[in-house]
C-alpha positions, 0 to 999 in steps of 0.5 A: 140731068144731074142729081142735086142734093143737100144734107137736108133735102134730096132732089131727083130729076123727072122728065115729063113724058106723053103718058104723064099728060092729059088731053089738055097737054099738061101733067095730069094732077095725080101723076105728081104723086108718082113723081113724089113716090119716085123721088122718095124711093131714090132718096131712100136708095141713096141712103142705102135703104132699098125697099125690096131688101127691107121687105125680104130681109127685115120683113117690113115696108113703108106704106103711104097713109096720108097725102096733102097736095097743093098745085101751083102751076102746070108742067108740060110735055118734055119739061124737066122737073126737080122733085125733092124729098125732106123729112119734116117729122120722124116718129117711131112708126111713121114719117112725115115727108115734105116734097115739091116739084119745080120746073128746071130753071132756064139756062139764063138763071133765075128761080125754078118755079114751084109747080106742086108741093105735098106733105106725104105721111108714110108708116112702117108696117109688117110686110106680111100682116100690114100691121103697124110697127116701129121703124127699125133703128138703123133706118131711122138712123139713116133718115135722121142723118140726112135731116 
């Protein structure tokens, strides 16, 4: 699996494991939110924004405040998914991130089928009090540079 990224969209590979599936053998619907979280975390890391360091050195952190998810097709055990993250809107204290999960395209070519898409809103809070704050300028700068 190779990382695929463009300036406006970050994409991270995720393989479906047994623990990700339900009794029907397909990815349990809530696990797409975990896949989205992993892609957002790796996207931030690729921008030089490591969440643990933010918490320890800056005293703030991102928290999910809202999700909207639409499911199109199921993923199954051992599938490789490409999960993307892209800033849709950046405010002073929150971000709206557009994400999707696609099935890895077959080696014969063709489009990667869309499995799930979501809009995730995250807010910046003081790590100690969990009260909303403005996103630090350096972090907004890194995010806007990727948009």
